[in-house]
C-alpha positions in Angstrom: 1.3 22.0 25.4 2.6 20.3 22.4 3.2 17.0 24.1 -0.4 16.6 25.5 -1.8 17.6 22.1 0.4 15.0 20.4 -0.8 12.4 22.9 -4.4 13.2 22.1 -3.8 13.0 18.3 -2.2 9.6 18.7 -4.9 8.4 20.9 -7.5 9.6 18.4 -5.7 7.9 15.6 -5.4 4.7 17.5 -9.2 4.8 18.2 -9.9 5.5 14.5 -7.6 2.6 13.4 -9.1 -0.3 15.5 -9.4 -2.9 14.0 -8.2 -1.7 10.7 -4.7 -1.7 12.2 -5.1 -3.0 15.7 -2.1 -5.4 15.9 1.4 -4.9 14.6 3.6 -7.8 13.7 6.6 -8.7 11.5 7.2 -11.7 9.2 6.1 -13.0 5.9 2.8 -14.1 4.6 1.9 -17.3 3.2 7.8 -2.0 -19.0 7.4 -0.2 -21.9 5.4 2.6 -23.3 2.3 3.9 -21.5 -0.8 1.8 -22.4 -4.5 2.1 -21.7 -5.4 0.7 -18.3 -6.2 -3.0 -18.5 -9.1 -2.7 -16.1 -10.0 -5.2 -13.4 -8.1 -8.4 -13.7 -9.2 -9.7 -10.3 -12.9 -9.8 -11.0 -13.7 -7.0 -8.5 -17.4 -6.3 -8.2 -19.7 -4.4 -6.0 -18.1 -2.8 -2.9 -14.5 -3.4 -4.3 -15.0 -1.6 -7.6 -12.5 1.3 -8.2 -12.6 3.9 -11.0 -10.0 3.0 -13.6 -8.3 6.4 -13.3 -7.3 5.6 -9.7 -5.5 2.6 -10.7 -3.9 4.1 -13.9 -0.1 4.5 -13.8 2.3 6.5 -16.0 5.2 4.9 -14.1 6.0 1.4 -15.2 7.4 -1.6 -13.3 9.6 -3.4 -16.0 11.5 -5.5 -13.4 8.3 -6.9 -12.0 7.3 -7.9 -15.6 10.6 -9.5 -16.3 10.6 -11.4 -13.1 7.0 -12.7 -13.8 7.8 -13.7 -17.4 11.3 -15.2 -16.9 11.5 -16.4 -13.3 7.8 -17.0 -13.0 8.1 -15.7 -9.5 7.5 -12.4 -7.6 8.8 -11.6 -4.1 6.9 -8.6 -2.8 7.6 -6.8 0.5 5.1 -4.5 2.2 6.9 -2.0 4.4 4.3 -0.4 6.5 2.7 0.5 9.8 -0.1 -1.0 11.8 -2.6 -0.3 9.1 -1.1 -3.2 7.1 -2.2 -5.7 9.8 -5.4 -6.8 11.3 -6.1 -8.3 14.8 -7.4 -11.7 15.7 -6.1 -15.3 15.0 -6.8 -15.0 11.3 -5.6 -11.3 11.1 -2.5 -12.0 9.1 -4.4 -14.0 6.4 -7.2 -11.4 6.2 -4.9 -8.3 6.0 -4.4 -6.6 2.5 -0.7 -8.1 2.2 -2.1 -11.6 2.2 -5.1 -10.7 0.1 -2.7 -9.0 -2.5 -0.8 -12.4 -2.6 -4.0 -14.3 -3.2 -5.5 -12.0 -5.9 -2.0 -11.4 -7.7 -1.4 -15.2 -7.8 -4.9 -15.6 -9.2 -4.3 -12.9 -11.9 -0.8 -14.0 -12.9 -1.4 -17.6 -13.9 1.7 -19.8 -13.3 3.6 -17.2 -11.3 4.6 -17.9 -7.8 3.8 -14.8 -5.7 5.0 -14.2 -2.2 4.1 -11.2 -0.2 6.0 -10.5 3.1 5.6 -7.7 5.6 8.0 -5.4 7.4 6.0 -3.6 10.1 7.2 -0.3 11.8 4.5 0.7 14.1 4.4 4.5 15.2 7.5 5.3 13.1 7.9 8.3 10.7 9.1 8.0 7.2 12.5 9.2 8.2 12.7 6.6 11.1 11.6 3.8 8.7 14.0 5.0 6.0 17.0 4.3 8.4 16.4 0.6 8.0 15.5 0.3 4.4 19.0 -0.4 3.0 19.5 -3.3 5.5 15.9 -4.6 4.6 16.3 -4.5 0.9 19.9 -6.1 1.0 18.8 -8.9 3.3 15.5 -9.7 1.8 16.0 -8.8 -1.9 12.4 -8.3 -2.9 11.5 -7.6 -6.6 8.9 -5.0 -5.4 8.6 -3.0 -2.3 5.2 -1.4 -1.4 6.0 1.4 1.1 3.0 2.5 3.0 3.6 5.7 5.0 2.4 9.1 6.0 -0.1 8.7 8.8 2.4 8.9 11.7 4.1 11.9 10.0 0.8 13.6 9.8 -0.1 12.9 13.5 3.3 14.2 14.6 3.1 17.3 12.4 6.3 16.5 10.7 7.3 19.3 8.4 6.0 18.3 5.0 9.3 19.3 3.3 11.2 16.9 5.6 8.6 14.2 5.1 9.0 14.6 1.3 12.9 14.4 1.6 12.6 11.3 3.7 10.4 9.5 1.3 12.7 10.5 -1.7 15.8 9.4 0.2 13.9 6.1 1.0 12.8 5.5 -2.5 16.5 6.1 -3.7 17.8 3.6 -1.3 15.2 0.9 -2.4 16.0 1.5 -6.1 19.8 1.4 -5.5 19.1 -2.0 -3.7 17.5 -3.3 -6.9 13.9 -3.1 -5.9 11.0 -1.7 -7.8 8.8 0.6 -5.7 5.2 1.5 -5.1 4.2 4.2 -2.6 1.0 3.9 -0.7 -0.5 6.8 1.2 -2.5 6.9 4.4 -5.9 5.2 4.7 -9.0 7.5 4.6 -11.2 7.9 7.6 -13.8 10.7 7.6 -13.4 11.3 11.4 -9.7 11.6 11.2 -10.1 14.8 9.0 -11.4 16.4 12.3 -8.3 15.5 14.1 -5.4 16.1 11.7 -4.9 17.4 8.1 -3.2 15.0 5.8 -3.5 17.0 2.5 0.1 18.2 2.5 1.4 14.7 3.2 -0.8 13.3 0.4 0.6 16.0 -2.0 4.1 15.3 -1.0 3.8 11.5 -1.7 2.2 12.4 -5.1 5.1 14.8 -6.0 7.8 12.2 -4.9 6.1 9.5 -7.0 6.2 11.6 -10.0 9.8 12.8 -9.5 11.1 9.3 -8.7 8.9 7.7 -11.5 7.2 5.2 -9.2 3.6 4.3 -9.0 1.4 5.7 -6.2 -1.3 3.5 -4.8 -3.8 6.2 -3.7 -5.3 4.3 -0.9 -6.8 7.6 0.5 -8.7 8.4 -2.6 -9.8 4.8 -3.1 -11.3 4.4 0.3 -12.8 7.9 0.1 -14.6 6.6 -3.1 -15.8 3.6 -1.4 -17.1 5.7 1.5 -18.8 8.4 -0.8 -20.3 5.5 -2.9 -21.8 4.0 0.3 -19.9 0.8 -0.1 -18.4 1.1 3.5 -19.4 3.2 6.5 -16.0 4.3 7.9 -17.5 7.1 10.0 -18.6 4.9 12.9 -16.7 5.1 16.2 -15.8 1.4 16.2 -15.2 -0.6 13.1 -16.2 -4.2 13.2 -13.7 -6.9 12.4 -15.9 -8.0 9.6 -15.8 -4.5 8.1 -12.0 -4.3 8.4 -11.6 -7.6 6.7 -13.9 -6.5 3.8 -11.8 -3.2 3.4 -8.5 -5.1 3.4 -9.8 -7.7 0.9 -10.9 -4.8 -1.5 -7.5 -3.2 -0.9 -5.7 -6.4 -1.9 -7.7 -6.6 -5.1 -7.1 -2.9 -6.0 -3.3 -3.4 -5.3 -3.2 -6.5 -7.5 -4.9 -4.6 -10.4 -2.4 -1.6 -10.0 0.6 -4.0 -10.1 -0.7 -5.7 -13.3 -1.4 -2.3 -14.8 2.0 -0.7 -13.8 4.0 -3.8 -14.9 2.3 -3.8 -18.4 1.8 -7.5 -17.9 -0.9 -9.3 -20.0 -2.2 -12.2 -17.9 -3.3 -14.0 -21.1 0.1 -14.0 -22.5 1.4 -15.7 -19.3 -1.0 -18.5 -19.8 0.2 -19.0 -23.3 3.9 -18.9 -22.3 3.3 -21.6 -19.8 
């Protein structure tokens, strides 16, 4: 009975995801004391606006700040699932990793920003974790954004095992010299009728606090946009235009979180140059 149920859940999730993550692919795309949030450094307006508390971070990214100030370069790697991609010939350039690269480059004047992707479709956190040491040693990113949780929820992985897998993965990434941001599942009102993600959201929040890494609360941010009427994510089929708009907003929000967590002052970067 469990196998047919799992199949139905995965099918439902795939339906919910198109085209927000319709196509998986690999490859690149072309700190100090706590301070008050710097606010929006990307010029987000209208649909992309996010309450400041959702982008505030008690966990700092000092290595990111040092790289930006000294090397004037940031190499960021998004380790994720299909929801980090978009379908279509321009899908890679419209997905949130590429939009993050655009907005962070815009915010950090004079800093060369490169955002690559390492996509693991339909893999749990534990399965992805098995490759993290090799990935971080080979690609040597300054910052890894690890997007996970959806597959574990769909497969009903024990939340304690999920939590342990994330904690082990973050440890591996840190030992490899990378700073880390955790990103939780995307919000979809229809998915709540299929599977509960609450325990997985809680687990990621706990690990982020224990490991002192920022959490990009994609779930709450997208729920805010939905509740505010900015995007209608309840429809059965999402248009590619809607998917692109959501990914563009996610790229802006991520850029704001990175600037906030790194305690960088974009104005100082312009002066240093």
